[in-house]
C-alpha positions as CSV (number, residue, x, y, z in Angstrom):
1,M,-14.1,9.0,44.9
2,N,-18.1,10.8,45.4
3,V,-17.8,13.1,47.8
4,R,-21.4,14.1,49.5
5,V,-21.7,17.3,50.9
6,L,-24.6,19.0,53.7
7,S,-25.0,21.5,54.9
8,L,-26.6,23.7,57.4
9,T,-26.3,27.5,58.7
10,K,-27.9,28.9,62.2
11,G,-27.7,32.0,63.0
12,R,-23.5,32.7,62.8
13,Q,-23.1,28.9,62.6
14,T,-22.8,26.9,59.6
15,Y,-22.3,23.2,59.9
16,V,-20.7,21.1,56.6
17,F,-20.4,17.1,56.9
18,R,-18.6,15.9,53.7
19,Y,-18.7,12.4,53.3
20,S,-19.0,9.5,51.0
21,R,-20.8,7.2,49.8
22,G,-21.6,4.2,51.9
23,R,-20.2,6.0,55.0
24,E,-23.9,8.0,56.0
25,D,-24.2,6.4,59.5
26,E,-20.5,7.6,60.3
27,V,-22.3,11.5,59.5
28,V,-25.7,10.8,60.8
29,N,-23.4,9.3,64.3
30,E,-21.7,12.9,63.9
31,I,-25.1,15.0,63.8
32,I,-26.3,13.2,66.9
33,R,-23.3,13.7,69.1
34,L,-23.6,17.5,68.4
35,A,-27.5,17.1,68.8
36,E,-26.8,15.6,72.6
37,D,-24.1,18.2,73.2
38,P,-25.5,21.5,74.9
39,G,-21.8,23.5,73.8
40,T,-23.7,23.5,69.9
41,D,-26.6,25.0,68.9
42,L,-27.9,22.5,66.7
43,D,-31.5,21.0,67.7
44,W,-32.5,17.5,67.7
45,V,-35.1,19.5,64.4
46,D,-32.0,20.3,62.6
47,A,-30.4,16.5,63.2
48,A,-33.7,15.2,61.5
49,T,-33.9,18.0,58.9
50,L,-29.8,16.6,58.3
51,G,-30.8,13.0,58.3
52,F,-34.1,13.2,55.8
53,Q,-31.5,14.7,53.7
54,I,-28.9,11.8,54.4
55,T,-32.3,9.9,53.2
56,Q,-33.4,11.5,49.8
57,H,-29.2,10.7,49.0
58,V,-29.9,7.1,49.9
59,A,-32.8,6.2,48.5
60,A,-32.7,8.6,45.0
61,D,-28.8,6.0,44.8
62,C,-31.0,3.6,45.1
63,Y,-33.7,4.3,42.0
64,R,-30.9,4.8,40.1
65,Q,-28.4,1.6,40.8
66,M,-32.4,0.1,39.4
67,D,-32.7,2.5,37.0
68,L,-35.5,3.1,38.1
69,R,-38.7,6.1,38.6
70,P,-40.8,6.8,41.5
71,A,-44.0,6.2,40.0
72,P,-46.2,9.1,39.8
73,A,-48.8,10.4,42.3
74,R,-51.9,8.7,41.9
75,E,-55.9,9.2,42.7
76,G,-57.1,6.1,44.4
77,P,-58.7,4.4,47.4
78,C,-56.2,5.5,49.7
79,S,-56.0,9.3,48.6
80,H,-57.8,12.4,49.8
81,S,-58.4,15.7,48.7
82,P,-59.6,18.6,50.5
């Protein structure tokens, strides 16, 4: 079994989420529950950060499974430079 670990330290509290591939929706639901709970200091910004990390893990799995690499950024008509 391939176990994934997400963690977030906020103040004196550390939130650790361990889950296996394919169970991301359960982790997201638990993160939402914690963000809604006034008894925790996990807020919606923290929840979004953790959710983004989960999304990146899933995307990396997809690229590996398809044996693809993300295309490098390139200059084009939709890009801009400061």
